[in-house]
C-alpha positions as CSV (number, residue, x, y, z in Angstrom):
1,A,-5.3,12.8,12.4
2,P,-4.9,12.6,16.1
3,R,-7.3,10.5,18.1
4,F,-7.8,11.2,21.8
5,D,-10.4,11.7,24.5
6,M,-12.1,15.2,24.3
7,K,-12.5,15.8,28.1
8,M,-13.1,19.5,28.5
9,K,-12.5,19.8,32.2
10,E,-9.4,21.5,33.4
11,K,-7.1,18.6,34.2
12,R,-3.4,18.1,34.4
13,Y,-2.0,16.9,31.1
14,R,0.7,14.8,32.9
15,D,0.2,11.7,34.9
16,A,1.7,11.1,38.4
17,R,5.0,10.1,36.8
18,G,5.2,13.4,34.8
19,K,4.4,11.8,31.5
20,C,1.8,13.1,29.1
21,R,-1.5,11.2,29.5
22,D,-1.4,10.2,25.8
23,G,2.2,9.0,25.9
24,R,3.6,11.9,23.8
25,E,6.6,14.0,24.7
26,Q,4.7,17.3,24.3
27,C,1.4,17.4,26.0
28,E,-1.5,18.7,23.9
29,D,-4.5,20.7,25.0
30,C,-7.3,19.0,23.2
31,R,-9.5,22.1,23.6
32,E,-7.3,23.8,21.1
33,T,-7.7,21.1,18.4
34,D,-9.3,22.1,15.1
35,V,-12.7,20.4,14.7
36,K,-11.6,19.0,11.3
37,D,-9.0,17.0,13.1
38,I,-11.4,15.3,15.6
39,W,-12.7,11.9,14.8
40,S,-15.0,11.2,17.8
41,V,-16.6,13.2,20.5
42,H,-18.4,12.4,23.8
43,F,-20.7,15.4,24.6
44,T,-21.0,14.9,28.4
45,L,-19.1,18.0,29.4
46,C,-20.2,20.1,26.5
47,G,-23.9,19.2,26.9
48,K,-25.9,17.3,24.3
49,P,-26.3,19.3,21.1
50,W,-30.1,19.0,21.4
51,F,-30.0,20.8,24.8
52,C,-29.4,24.0,22.8
53,V,-26.8,25.2,25.3
54,N,-26.2,28.9,25.7
55,H,-22.4,28.8,25.3
56,S,-20.6,31.7,27.0
57,N,-17.8,31.6,24.5
58,P,-19.0,30.8,21.0
59,Q,-15.4,30.5,19.8
60,S,-14.6,27.7,22.2
61,L,-14.6,24.0,21.2
62,C,-18.0,23.0,22.5
63,P,-20.1,25.3,20.3
64,K,-17.9,24.3,17.3
65,L,-18.6,20.7,18.0
66,H,-22.3,21.3,18.4
67,S,-22.3,23.2,15.1
68,E,-20.6,20.3,13.3
69,W,-23.1,17.8,14.9
70,F,-26.0,19.8,13.4
71,R,-24.3,20.1,10.0
72,V,-23.7,16.4,9.9
73,R,-27.3,15.7,11.0
74,R,-28.7,17.9,8.2
75,S,-26.4,16.3,5.6
76,Y,-27.7,12.9,6.7
77,E,-31.3,14.0,6.6
78,E,-30.9,15.4,3.1
79,S,-29.2,12.2,1.9
80,R,-32.2,10.0,2.9
81,S,-34.1,9.0,-0.3
82,D,-35.3,5.9,-2.0
83,D,-34.0,4.6,-5.4
84,N,-36.3,7.1,-7.2
85,G,-34.9,10.1,-5.3
86,N,-38.1,10.4,-3.2
87,E,-37.5,11.6,0.4
88,L,-38.1,8.8,2.9
89,R,-39.5,11.4,5.4
90,L,-40.2,15.1,5.4
91,L,-37.3,17.2,6.6
92,P,-38.0,19.5,9.5
93,K,-38.4,23.2,8.7
94,L,-35.4,24.9,10.2
95,E,-37.0,28.0,11.6
96,G,-35.2,28.2,14.9
97,S,-33.6,31.6,15.3
98,Y,-31.6,30.8,18.5
99,R,-27.8,31.0,17.8
100,P,-28.1,29.9,14.1
101,E,-24.4,30.0,13.7
102,I,-24.3,27.0,16.1
103,Y,-27.7,25.3,15.9
104,H,-28.4,25.8,12.1
105,G,-32.1,26.5,12.7
106,Y,-32.8,23.5,15.0
107,C,-33.2,25.5,18.2
108,T,-35.8,28.2,19.0
109,G,-34.3,29.0,22.4
110,G,-31.9,27.7,25.1
111,G,-32.5,24.4,26.8
112,E,-34.2,21.2,25.8
113,R,-37.5,22.9,25.2
114,G,-35.9,25.1,22.5
115,Y,-35.1,22.1,20.4
116,L,-37.3,21.6,17.3
């Protein structure tokens, strides 16, 4: 799978010499990459997932990355148990109704105050 920086700003894909920034012959728009092909993400330009951002385009990459972050978070929380299968801590009730297709119940509204 490809591994590259997920900078979301509009930037030229070619350097000053006319070469793709990642050294490839064909320049790739990382914003068009399928989430399943991304290994690592830095959320500076998308906003942190727990900021419960109101994305103007829910089909763009940032909300998809936020959704995946919350999916992985919940999976991790559910996997936490001792040798007897007892939960190590209570899981939060996911009652947030703000953009559930993105935030999976972790947000009650936009902004940091909306985070459960």
